[in-house]
N, C-alpha and C positions, 0 to 999 in steps of 0.2 A: 496570578490569580490577584493579588491583593491590585493591582496595578487598574485590573479590569475592574474589582469591585468601587476604586475610585473614579473611574468613570462612570459607574452605573448610579453613583451616589452624586455626581457630579448634574449628570443629565436629568435626575429626580430635581437638586436645586434650582435647576436651571429653568423646568417645569412647572415649578411652585413661584419661580420668579415672575415669567411670564403670565401665571396667571394671577398675579396680585398686580400687574402693570393696569388692564382694564379697570381693574375696582378702584385704584389712586387715581386715574385719570378722570371716571364717573363722578369721585370723591370732591375734585378739584372743579369738574362742569357744575356738580348741584350745587357748589356754594356760590358759585357766580349766578346760575338761573333761577337757583332755588325751587330745583324740580328733581324729581326723583329719576334717576335712568334705567335704561333696562339693566336685567341683570345680564353677568358677562357669561359667554358660552364658556362651558369646562375646555381646557386644554387638553383633548383626549391622545392628540396624536405622539405629543412627547412622551406620555405612559405607554402605549403601543408599541413605540421604540423601544422603550426597555425592556417590554413582555417579550419581544421578538429575541432581544438577546439571551434568553434564558438556555436556548439549548444550547448556543455557545459556549456561553458559562459551564454546562453539563461536561461537553466536550472537551473543554481545555483540562477541566478540573481531572476527569479520566486520562486525559493524556499526559498530564504533568504527574500524574502517582503512577503511571506505568512507566514512565521514561525513568522518575525516580528509583521505582523499585529494580528495575533492570540494571541501573548504574551500581546502584546499593549491592544487588547480587554479585555483579563484577566487582565490584570492591572487597565482597566478601569470600570471593572463593580463593582469593590470594594467587590468581593465576599474574599478575605484575601486569594487566591490560591497563588499569585505570589506579588512581592515586588511591591509599587507603582508605582516606578521609571522603571519596566522592561520596556523592548521595546524601552525606547529613545534612544539607539543604535542599529543598526540593528545586527539582530542575524542570523550570518553565518552559512549558510546551503549547504553542498556540497554532490551534488546529482553524481557525476561524474569525473572524473581527466580526464584535458584533455592530448592528445599523447595517452591515453590507450583506447580500445575497450569499445562500448558503452555497458552498461547495460541492458540485454533482459530482463524485468519484468517479460515475463510471459512464460520463458524458464521452469519454474519449473512447469509448467501443461503440458511439454509437452510430458515426459514420465510417468507421475505418481509418486508417492512417491516408496521410497527401498523397497524391498520385505524380511523386517525384522523388528524382534518385537522391541517397541520402550521402554525403560525402563520409571518406572514413572517420572523421571528425565527429560526424552527427551520427554514426554508427556505436563509436566508442561513446560518447553520451548516453546514448539508448542504453547500452550495456552497462554504467553505471548508475542511470536513473531506476533502472529495472535491481539492481542488487540492493540500493538505499533505499527503498520504495518502504514506507514504514509499515505499511501490511506485510511486507517479505520479512522483513527483520522481527515482527512480534511475533510471525509465526514460528521463526527459528527458534526464536526462545521459550514460545510454550509449547511446541514439541520437543523439544530438548529436556522441560522438566517433566514432561507428561512421557518420557520414553524411558528418563532416570528414576521416576518415581516406580514405573512398571517395573521396570527389570535394572536394579540396583548390581546386579552382579556382571553386567556387559563389560565390554573391553573399554568403556568409557570411564567405568568406577561409579561408588556412589556419591550421594549429596551434592553441594555446590561445586565440588572440584569436577565430577561426573558431567553436571550441567553444563560447566562451563566449557568441558571437552568435548560436547554433542555440538553444544552450538557453535563452536568452531570450527570443527570438522564440516557442520550442514554449509557454515557461510563461506567455507573454503570452497567447497562442492558449487555452491551458487556463484561466487564470484569465476572458478574455473569454468564453469559452464558459461556464463555472459563473455566472458573475455574471447572465447572460440567460436561459440555459437551465436552471439550477435556482432561482435565487433571483428577478431581476427579473420576466419571462414568467409562470413559474407564480403569484408574489404576486398580480400586476396581474386575472390570467384563473383564479384559484382553482382552479389545476390541481395535481394530487399527482404532484411530481417524481420516483415511485418507479414502477421498473418491480416488477409482482403476477406472482409466479411462479404457473404451474398444474403442480403437480408430481407429480397424481394423474393430470392428462387423458393422452391419447394422444400418440405421438411426432409426430405430424401436426396435431393440435391447435395442440397446445405450439409447434411452429413456425410454424403460422399463428400465433399467438397473437403470436408475439415479433416477426413480420414487419408485422402491424398497428398494432403498440403505436408505429410511427413515425407512422403518422397519425390513428389512432383511439385514445386513451388514457382515463384515469381522471381523475374532477375530483376536489377536496375532497370534497366531499358522498358521493363514491363513483359517480356514474352516470357516463356514458359521455359524450366529446366531444371536440373536434378536438386533436391535441397542437400546439397553438402553439410550445411551448417547442423543438421541432423544426425544422418547417413554416417559422416566423420566425425561432428563434434561430440556422438555418444561414447563414439570408439575411444578418441583421445581424454575424455572424462574420466572413462572406467579406468584405461592404464595410469593416468595420473593419480587416479583415487587409490589403486592398488598400494600405492607410494605411502599413504598416509591413515586411510581409514583403519581405526582398531578393529581387530577380529575378523577382519574380511578377509575370505581366500581368493589366492591370488594365481591359481591353476587356470590351463587354459579355459577347461571347461566351465568353471565358475565365473569365469571374465565373461565367456561367451554369454552364458544364462544369463547375467545381469543386462549384456547390451541388447537381448532379445525383449529384455521386459522393458527397458528403458523404451524402445520403438515401439512396443506393444501399448505402452501407458501413455506417448508422445500424444498421441489425439485428443485424451481430455481435456488437455489445457485449449486447443482449438474448438471444442465440442464449449468448455465453457464461453470462450472469447466469443464464439458465434450466439449463442442462445443467451446468454447473461443480460443482456440490454432488452431483449423482449421481456423474460422475468421480471428484472428491475422495473420496467415500464407497469408490468400490471400490479406488483405488490409494494411500489413505492418507498422500497428502504435501499441503503447502501450495503449491498452484497459483493462487492468485488473482493472482499478478503476469500470469499467463497474459492476463488479462483487461484488466489493465493496458497490456501491450505492444501488443496489438492495438488498443485505443483510439487507442493513442497513434500506430500506423503508419496506422489507418484516418483519422485528423484531418489529419496530415501528409504523406501518401503523395504529394498530387498538388499543387505547388506551381507547374505551367506554367500 
């Protein structure tokens, strides 16, 4: 943030220097011709650029505060994930660069994925990108804090220790889901892990399309196929979760119930992906975080 302020100060000094150049030239011209020059035009463009950097300054400051608080909380939890001294200094995070166009975070939903098959390496990269998405991580940490604050007697424990346990379990669930649902199963079965929107279809058609995608989706060759990633991936996620999720019942009936709930709530992600760009265009805000919140709540909402 200090570097950002120095850049803004440098821009201001350059603007002032540019503003004084015409005056100096006018003074020299006046001494030669003994006539008064016209008043120099104000240099408005440089100041407009400085003002346009303010949204970036606010975002970068907020991101830095969130990153510092998260790292410091992990250090204070005593889990050994980070150094005990981590977070004592600001963890600088830059979301946007001044004087550059603002990033449109939901632009990737507007036209859908490119119509071309992904290689296994690209599917693995997509899974890693989804897992480490900043909105996904912030949602995990935020939901963990709320859940532990509401119920401090859960299997995760109270305080920072419980918060760390909850966040770790949620992150592990996300990692397992992305590994099997986005990388491994789609690579083996040649399934396209993307969701393909129908922006020009009717509302009923789009709702049906988003719902049916859980069972019938698209292959790498563009043809329809069973959605093995969801139908098989949810079962694998549930079986692995039985091994480490605290306080979770592992009998067949409970596991089957969680599998059914996962399938029933899976279309929510598709609904958000299908209709989020339409909402975003109308209200002109970056609301892609809504998708991450709904995904996380649907994924971890039932632990009984």
